[in-house]
Structures are given as structure tokens and as C-alpha cells.
C-alpha positions as CSV (number, residue, x, y, z in Angstrom):
1,X,-88.0,-8.9,4.0
2,X,-87.8,-11.1,7.1
3,X,-89.0,-9.6,10.3
4,X,-86.1,-8.9,12.7
5,X,-88.0,-10.5,15.5
6,X,-88.1,-13.8,13.6
7,X,-84.3,-13.7,13.1
8,X,-83.8,-12.9,16.8
9,X,-86.1,-15.8,17.7
10,X,-84.2,-18.2,15.5
11,X,-80.8,-17.1,16.9
12,X,-82.1,-17.4,20.5
13,X,-83.4,-20.9,19.9
14,X,-79.9,-21.9,18.4
15,X,-78.2,-20.3,21.5
16,X,-80.4,-22.2,23.9
17,X,-79.8,-25.5,22.1
18,X,-76.1,-25.0,22.1
19,X,-76.0,-24.0,25.8
20,X,-78.0,-27.1,26.7
21,X,-75.4,-29.2,24.9
22,X,-72.5,-27.5,26.7
23,X,-74.3,-27.9,30.0
24,X,-74.8,-31.6,29.4
25,X,-71.1,-32.0,28.6
26,X,-70.0,-30.1,31.7
27,X,-72.4,-32.1,33.9
28,X,-71.5,-35.5,32.6
29,X,-67.8,-35.2,31.7
30,X,-66.5,-36.8,34.9
31,X,-69.2,-39.6,35.0
32,X,-69.2,-43.0,33.4
33,X,-72.3,-43.5,31.4
34,X,-73.1,-47.2,31.1
35,X,-75.3,-48.9,28.6
36,X,-78.7,-49.9,29.8
37,X,-79.4,-53.6,29.3
38,X,-82.8,-52.8,27.7
39,X,-81.1,-50.9,24.8
40,X,-80.2,-53.2,22.0
41,X,-77.7,-52.7,19.3
42,X,-79.0,-50.6,16.4
43,X,-78.1,-53.4,14.1
44,X,-80.3,-55.8,16.0
45,X,-84.0,-54.9,15.5
46,X,-86.2,-55.7,18.5
47,X,-89.4,-57.6,18.3
48,X,-91.7,-54.6,18.0
49,X,-89.7,-53.4,15.0
50,X,-90.1,-56.7,13.3
51,X,-93.8,-56.8,13.9
52,X,-94.2,-53.2,12.7
53,X,-92.3,-54.0,9.5
54,X,-94.4,-57.1,8.9
55,X,-97.7,-55.4,9.4
56,X,-96.8,-52.3,7.4
57,X,-96.2,-54.5,4.3
58,X,-99.8,-55.8,4.6
59,X,-101.4,-52.5,5.3
60,X,-99.9,-50.7,2.3
């Protein structure tokens, strides 16, 4: 049988995670979040991803 303390720990971690999401929503709901210029589109891989992909094929 699972220890009740383990179940309580898992439930408390879920509660804290959910509360941080709610807090983030409440803090940022009236603000405009702009995209940073350094963040590229997920469909456009940046240079380091291309290098990593190229090198990983040779190291395998």
C-alpha cells in the first residue's frame, strides 16, 4: 500500500503547481507580453540547432 505521506506530498506538489499558474495569470492578465526579438519561430531552427543536428549524425 502507498504511504499516506507520499499521497499527501504528490497532492501538495500539484496544488503548488496549480497555484503558481493561477498567480501568473492574475499578475499578467492586464499586461501586454511582447515577443522578444531573440526568440525565433519554432519552425525556423537557429544556427546552434543546425550545428547540433549535423554533429550528432557524425557522433552516432
